[in-house]
N, C-alpha and C positions, 0 to 999 in steps of 0.2 A: 574462520570460514573463508571461502573463496568464491569468486565469480566463475560460474561454470557455463553460463549462456548469456548472450546479449541479443536483444531484438529491438530494432529501431522502428517504432510506430510513428508514422507521419513525420519522418525526418528527425526523430528524437535523438538519435546518436549524434547527428551533425549539429543539432541545436545545442546539446549539452557540451560537446567537445569544443565547439567554436565560441560559445558565449560563457560557459561556466567551467572551463578546464580546471581552474584551481579548486572549485567546489567539488568537482568530480573526483579529484585526488583525495579530498577529505572523505568522500563517501567510500572510495576504494580502500583507503587506509582503515576506515571504521570497520568495514566488512572483514578485512584481513585481521583486525585486532580482536575480533570476537572468537573466543575459544568455545565452539559449539558444545563440546563434551561437558563443559561446566553447566550447561543448560539442559542436560539430559536428566531432568528432575521430576518428571511427571509419571507417576505409576498408573499404568493403564488399568481401567476397570471394564474394558470392552471384552466381550465374549471371544472375539477372534484373537486377542493377544493379552490374556489375563496376566496381570502383575508385571508385564514388560515395562522397562524404563524407557520412556519416550522423551523426545525434545519438547520442552515447554514453550509454546508460542509467547506466553506472557513474559517469561523470563528472557527470551530472545529479544522481544521488543524493549524490555528494560535495558538490555545491554546496548542497544542502539541509542536510546535516550541518554544513557550514561556517557557515551562517547560523543554524541553530536551536540548536546546542550552546551557543554563547555566551549564548543567552537562557534557559539552564537546562533545555532539553528534554533528556531522557535516553533512551537506548536501554535497553530492558528485555529481558533474556534469562533464561529460566527453564529449569532442567534438567528433562528428562523421565525419570522413573523408571518405565519401562514394566513392566507386570505380566507375570509369567512363568507364572502359574497356568493360562493358556489353551493352552500348548504341549502338543503330543502327544509322548509317549515322551521320547526323549533330545534333542529339538531344542533345548531350553533350553541345553544344554551348547555347542551350536554357534553360537548367536546372539550377535551383537556389538551390544550396546546401549549401550556406553560413549560418552559425549560427545554424546548426543542432547539437543536443546534446541529451544525455540520462542522467537521473538524478535519484538518490536515495535519499529519504527523509532524512534518518538519518543513519549514520554509526559510529560505535565506536568499536575498537578492533576486527575488522573483523566480526562484527554482523551488518547486515543491516535491517532496518525497513522501511516498506512502510505503510502509513496510507491512506486507500482508502475509500472514501465516494462517489465514482463516479459510472460510468456505469460498467456493468458486465465485459466487455472485458478488462478493466484495471486490475481487480483483477487477471484474468487468465494470462494476459501478465506479470504482476509483478512476479508471482510465477514461471511460466513455461518458461519465456524468460529473463526478465530483471535481475532477481537474478542470473541466470546462467551466463549471460553476465558479471555482476559485479564480480562474482567469477572468471571467466576466466581472467578478467583484474586485479585480485589480491586484490580487495578492501574488499571482504567479503568471508566467507566460510559457513555461516549459516544465515537464514533470519527469520524475523517475519513480518507477514501481519496482520494489525489491520483493521477489517471491522465491520460494524454494523450487529447486528442480525435483523431478519425480523421486529420485533416489533419497533425497532429504525428506520430502513429504511422507514417504513410506515409513519413516522413523518418527512420525508424529501421529496424533489421533487420526482415526479414519475420517475421510471427508475433506481433508485439507487439500486445496487445489495446488496446482503446480505449473511451472513455467511452460512445459511442452504443450499442455492442454490449452493454456491461456494464449500462447502464440498461434496455435491452430485456429482458435476462435477469432482472434483479431484479424488474421489473414483472411479467413472466410467471410468475416463481416465487412472488411474493407474500411477505408477512411472516409469520414464525413467532413463536410466543410466547416463543421463546428469543432472538430477534434483539434487538440493542441499537440505539439510534438512531445512524445513520451519515450524515454529509454527504459526498456524492461530488462532488469537484471535478474537472471536465474542464479541463485546461490546454493552452495552445497556445504555440508559440514566439513 
């Protein structure tokens, strides 16, 4: 695969290249090492493209894990202890809060990475909420979001979001004082 687009959100490109240049090289090498065609393994059951062989997001994510885990990148999972004081009456007794967690795909030296081949809402959540939460918890100070460009997303199941859409929304949203620096990488097969 290759990097086809770069968007610097809240100074993300500068933060990554100035503080994490060696780690950025690991990420670029990982992207280049993934042969996307080996992950065209999902047979479509969708009416608009019956039986077409598509890129598998699960398989692509596994390829990133296979490459980054040996380089000491770690998955971080934090348990969520949800507050109960906001419930009305006896709802607290009925709620099931066990096992809730938040997770970041890869973390190394306070740089967090999310690889997202899913629905649009997950991309926005990763950059505008999750990365801020993980910064507040002390795990990261800068992030990288790896997403497909439209041409690549078109070769996946319908509904997969893409770099161009994501960049437009981030530019239209603007930067908040709680946002961390994030480098958005649009990748292609």
